Every structure is written in C-alpha cells, then in structure tokens.
C-alpha positions in Angstrom: 0.2 26.1 -29.5 2.5 24.6 -32.0 4.2 26.1 -35.0 2.1 26.0 -38.1 4.4 23.5 -39.9 4.0 20.8 -37.3 1.2 18.3 -37.0 -0.1 17.5 -33.5 -1.1 14.0 -32.5 -4.8 13.4 -31.8 -6.0 11.9 -28.5 -8.5 9.9 -30.6 -5.7 7.8 -31.9 -4.5 6.7 -28.5 -5.1 2.9 -28.6 -2.4 2.0 -31.2 0.5 0.9 -29.0 -0.8 0.4 -25.5 1.6 -2.4 -24.5 4.6 0.0 -24.8 3.2 2.3 -22.1 2.1 -0.4 -19.6 3.8 0.0 -16.2 5.1 -3.6 -16.3 6.9 -2.9 -19.5 8.2 0.5 -18.5 9.5 -0.9 -15.2 12.1 -2.8 -17.2 13.6 0.4 -18.6 16.6 1.5 -16.6 17.1 5.0 -18.0 14.6 7.7 -18.8 16.4 8.6 -22.1 15.4 5.2 -23.4 11.8 6.1 -23.1 12.1 8.2 -26.2 14.2 5.8 -28.1 12.4 2.5 -27.2 8.9 3.6 -26.4 7.8 7.0 -27.7 9.2 6.7 -31.2 7.2 3.6 -31.8 4.1 5.0 -30.1 4.1 8.2 -32.1 4.7 6.4 -35.4 1.7 4.3 -34.6 -0.4 7.4 -33.9 0.7 9.0 -37.2 -0.6 5.9 -39.0 -4.0 6.6 -37.6 -6.7 8.3 -39.7 -7.5 10.5 -36.7 -4.6 13.0 -36.9 -5.3 16.6 -36.0 -3.4 19.7 -36.6 -2.4 22.6 -34.3 -3.1 25.2 -36.9 -5.5 28.1 -36.3 -7.7 28.6 -39.4 -7.8 32.2 -40.5 -9.5 32.5 -43.9 -9.9 31.2 -47.5 -8.2 32.8 -50.5 -8.6 31.9 -54.2 -6.2 29.3 -55.5 -3.2 30.5 -57.4 -0.7 28.5 -59.6 2.0 27.1 -57.4 -0.3 26.6 -54.4 -0.3 23.2 -52.7 -3.4 21.4 -54.1 -3.7 19.5 -50.8 -4.8 22.8 -49.2 -7.8 23.2 -51.6 -11.1 23.2 -49.7 -13.3 20.9 -51.8 -16.5 21.8 -49.8 -16.1 25.5 -50.9 -15.4 24.4 -54.5 -18.6 22.4 -54.5 -20.6 25.5 -53.5 -18.7 28.2 -55.4 -17.4 26.3 -58.4 -14.0 27.9 -57.8 -10.8 26.7 -56.1 -10.1 28.2 -52.7 -7.4 27.2 -50.3 -7.3 27.4 -46.5 -4.9 29.9 -44.9 -3.7 29.4 -41.4 -2.2 31.7 -38.8 1.3 31.1 -37.5 1.0 30.8 -33.8 3.5 31.2 -31.0 5.2 28.1 -29.9 4.2 26.4 -26.6 6.3 26.8 -23.5 5.6 23.8 -21.2 6.9 23.3 -17.7 6.6 19.9 -16.1 6.5 20.2 -12.3 7.2 16.8 -10.6 6.6 16.1 -7.0 9.7 14.5 -5.5 8.6 14.5 -1.9 8.7 11.3 0.3 5.0 10.3 -0.2 5.7 9.8 -3.9 8.0 6.9 -3.0 5.0 4.8 -2.2 4.6 1.6 -4.2 1.5 -0.5 -3.8 1.8 -4.3 -3.1 0.8 -5.2 -6.7 2.3 -2.2 -8.5 5.2 -2.5 -10.9 6.6 0.9 -9.8 6.3 3.7 -7.3 4.3 6.8 -7.8 7.5 8.8 -8.4 8.8 6.4 -10.9 5.5 6.5 -12.7 5.7 10.3 -12.7 9.2 10.2 -14.1 7.8 8.2 -17.1 4.9 10.6 -17.5 7.3 13.6 -17.7 9.7 11.9 -20.0 6.9 10.9 -22.4 5.3 14.3 -22.4 8.6 16.2 -22.8 9.3 14.0 -25.8 5.9 15.0 -27.4 6.5 18.7 -26.7 10.0 18.8 -28.1 9.0 16.7 -31.1 6.7 19.6 -32.0 9.6 22.0 -31.7 7.9 23.5 -28.7 9.8 24.3 -25.5 9.9 22.0 -22.4 11.2 22.7 -19.0 11.4 20.7 -15.8 10.9 21.5 -12.1 11.3 18.9 -9.3 10.5 19.7 -5.7 10.2 18.4 -2.2 10.0 20.9 0.6 11.5 23.4 -1.9 12.3 23.5 -5.6 15.3 21.2 -6.2 15.8 21.2 -9.9 14.9 24.0 -12.3 15.6 23.5 -16.0 14.5 26.4 -18.2 12.2 25.6 -21.1 14.1 25.0 -24.3 13.1 23.7 -27.7 16.4 22.0 -28.8 15.9 18.3 -29.3 19.1 17.7 -27.2 17.2 19.2 -24.3 15.4 15.9 -23.9 18.6 14.3 -22.7 19.1 17.0 -20.1 15.6 16.5 -18.9 15.9 12.7 -18.7 19.3 12.8 -16.9 17.8 15.2 -14.3 14.8 12.8 -13.9 17.2 9.9 -13.4 19.1 11.7 -10.7 16.0 12.8 -8.7 15.0 10.9 -5.6 11.7 11.1 -3.7 12.4 12.2 -0.1 11.4 14.6 2.6 8.4 16.6 3.3 6.5 18.3 0.5 4.0 21.1 1.1 3.1 21.3 -2.6 1.0 24.5 -2.2 4.0 26.4 -0.9 6.1 25.3 -3.8 3.4 26.1 -6.4 3.3 29.7 -5.2 7.1 29.8 -5.7 6.7 28.3 -9.2 4.1 30.9 -10.1 6.6 33.7 -9.1 9.6 32.1 -10.9 7.8 31.6 -14.3 7.9 35.1 -15.8 6.4 34.2 -19.2 3.0 32.5 -19.4 2.8 29.0 -20.7 1.6 25.6 -19.8 2.3 24.2 -16.4 1.7 20.4 -15.9 1.8 19.4 -12.3 2.5 15.7 -11.5 1.9 14.9 -7.9 -0.3 12.9 -5.4 -1.5 16.3 -4.2 -1.3 15.3 -0.5 -1.9 18.7 0.9 -4.8 20.7 2.2 -7.3 21.2 -0.6 -7.9 24.9 0.2 -4.2 25.6 0.2 -3.8 23.8 -3.1 -6.6 25.7 -4.8 -5.1 29.0 -3.5 -1.8 28.1 -5.1 -3.5 27.0 -8.4 -5.3 30.4 -8.4 -1.9 32.0 -8.2 -0.7 30.1 -11.3 -3.9 31.1 -13.2 -3.6 34.7 -12.1 -0.2 34.6 -13.8 -2.1 33.5 -16.9 -0.7 30.0 -17.1 -2.7 27.1 -18.6 -2.6 24.4 -16.0 -3.0 20.6 -16.1 -3.0 18.5 -12.9 -2.0 14.8 -13.2 -2.7 13.2 -9.9 -0.9 10.0 -9.3 -2.0 7.5 -6.7 -1.4 3.8 -6.0 -4.4 1.4 -6.1 -3.8 0.6 -2.4 -4.3 4.3 -1.6 -7.5 4.4 -3.5 -9.0 1.2 -2.1 -7.3 0.7 1.3 -7.3 -3.1 0.9 -5.3 -3.8 4.1 -6.8 -6.4 6.4 -4.3 -7.2 9.2 -3.5 -5.1 12.2 -0.5 -3.1 10.8 2.0 -0.4 11.4 1.6 2.6 9.1 4.4 5.1 8.8 4.8 8.4 7.0 7.2 8.4 4.1 7.9 12.1 4.7 8.3 12.3 8.5 10.2 9.5 10.3 8.6 10.2 13.6 5.0 9.6 12.3 4.1 6.0 12.9 0.8 4.5 14.0 -0.4 1.0 14.6 -4.0 0.3 13.8 -6.7 -2.1 12.7 -7.3 -1.2 9.0 -10.9 -2.6 9.0 -11.8 -0.1 11.7 -10.4 2.8 9.7 -11.3 1.9 6.2 -14.7 3.7 5.9 -13.3 6.9 7.5 -10.2 6.8 5.3 -12.2 6.3 2.1 -14.6 9.1 3.0 -11.9 11.5 3.8 -10.1 10.6 0.5 -13.3 11.1 -1.5 -13.9 14.5 0.1 -10.3 15.5 -0.7 -10.5 14.4 -4.3 -13.8 16.1 -4.9 -12.6 19.4 -3.3 -9.5 19.3 -5.6 -11.5 18.4 -8.7 -14.2 21.1 -8.0 -11.6 23.7 -7.2 -9.7 22.9 -10.4 -12.9 23.0 -12.5 -13.7 26.4 -11.0 -10.3 27.7 -12.2 -10.7 26.0 -15.6 -7.9 23.7 -14.8 -7.9 20.1 -16.2 -7.5 17.4 -13.6 -6.9 13.7 -14.3 -6.5 10.9 -11.7 -3.9 8.4 -12.7 -3.3 5.0 -11.0 0.1 3.5 -11.0 -1.5 0.4 -12.6 -2.8 2.6 -15.5 -1.0 2.8 -18.8 1.0 6.0 -19.0 -0.9 6.5 -22.2 -3.8 7.8 -20.1 -1.6 10.8 -19.2 -0.7 11.4 -22.9 -4.4 11.3 -23.9 -5.3 13.8 -21.2 -2.5 16.1 -22.3 -3.3 15.8 -26.0 -7.0 16.4 -25.3 -6.2 19.6 -23.4 -3.9 20.8 -26.1 -6.6 20.1 -28.7 -9.0 22.2 -26.7 -11.3 19.4 -25.8 -11.2 19.9 -22.0 
C-alpha cells in the first residue's frame, strides 16, 4: 500500500495512451531507462488527466471540520445529512515493497514469426514500466532475474535513482539455459525475509503441480503474488503447417522433426490443460494470474497490476 500523500493511478483510466505501450513502438527503444523517460511519463500524465483517479488511502473516520483544515477534504454527503462540516481522516499505511521476478531462461528467448519482440524483451518492458509506477509512488522496488538459479538480486529500494539500477540490470540480462521456475521460486520465498508483493513474469513452462507448490511457499511467507504469464501468439495457436524441425531453446540436444498438423490438436489440448491447472491453482491460493501475449500492449500488464493494488482482483 502506498504512503497517504501519494495518489495511485486507477486501472479504469487505462486507455489514454495506448500507442506508447504497443510492442511495435517499444521495440524501437534501445535502452530500458528510456521507457520511463519516453513512455511512462507521458502515459502517467495522461492517466492523471482522467476523471477516474483513485487513491491508495485507507479511510479511517470522520471528524468535525476545524479552521485551517483543507476544505477539499470536507465530506459533502455527511454535511447534507448532519448540516455540519466533517472531513475525512485517513490512516497512514506502510509503503509497498515490490519484487519483480523475471524469467531469463532460454524459453523466454522465443519470438513468434509476426511478433515485434521476444517474450523476454516483452518481460523486460513490463518490469521497467511497473518498477517506474512503484518508485513513482515512493514505494520500494526490487528485481530478481533467473535461469536455472537466481542470477540478479537487487534489494527493494525506494530512491528514484534505483530505477536506473533496475533498467541497467535488465539491459544486461540475457535469456539462456534451463529454467525450472518452481525450484527458483522456492529459493525466492526463502530469500525474501520481509513480506511484500512478488510479481512473477514468466512463460511458466514447468509442471503445474510443482509451480503451485512453489507458489504456496510464497503465500505461506505471507507475500501477495501476481503472475504475469507471457506467451507468443504462435505458442497459443500453433499455426505451423509445414513439416518442420522444432528445437528446445533451453537444451541444445532436444530437437524433433514432425508434421505440425498431426500434433496440433494434442499440443493445444495439453496447453489448455496446463493453463487451466495454473489458473485454478493460483485462484485457490488467492493469487492473481494474467495471460499476456507478446502482441498485446504492455498496458494490459499495467492494468492487471493496478487492479490488484486497488483490491479489485
């Protein structure tokens, strides 16, 4: 939750600057730090011009108006009933500590034939944009990247300069190697000593049962968790027609030649089963899950995040 002096953007105001967050535009940006300077500043300014701005303040009680109080805080509905001026009082809440956990395993390097960027590049933009929002609220943001093990671990900090540290780390990261995400999430659960918000950005290519067990570990540690699952359109539709060679992006030895038309139905059924198991498991743990396509505007990730923070998931 944010400090009482800071307004929080509302997910209802999300359609104000969509072009800025389209993959084709973002793909032209060479460095992550420019996301904040060229994209998010304009996007957030547009959101603040919306009439649908919310506040991250916890309402506590009313008290009678006293000279010197801000008249903007007068509750006119109460005045209409009581014929006296009352103002709203709010509780000061503890600042949010958010960790963004980005999958940098080899499977995230996949880029669909018609996509402007890979899953990993898309995930980098998601993290940069969300970190900007968190730090703009003077909350704390941290970053974890991983493949087979945790590679980068940036502690959560609230200084605005921390955004540059995060974006530089993102720029230096490369998707490669195997990535048993469930094993890493258990490690993350043990590393994060103070409870907070954990946003996991991944394709979640792991056994559903193992993933749910790892997510349970995070929830047991009292973390709030958001899952942002990134997949390419090709992975969701399996549009391949010609007899082709398919190879693993995580293990060099794994290559198979097959007729896509003969495998399509089985592949799509297995994928649907996996996605449902992950969604159902997340719902059972009161974890928010959103499926993002690399053709989607990154705005979809921001809306999901803002909705969760506003308590609407």
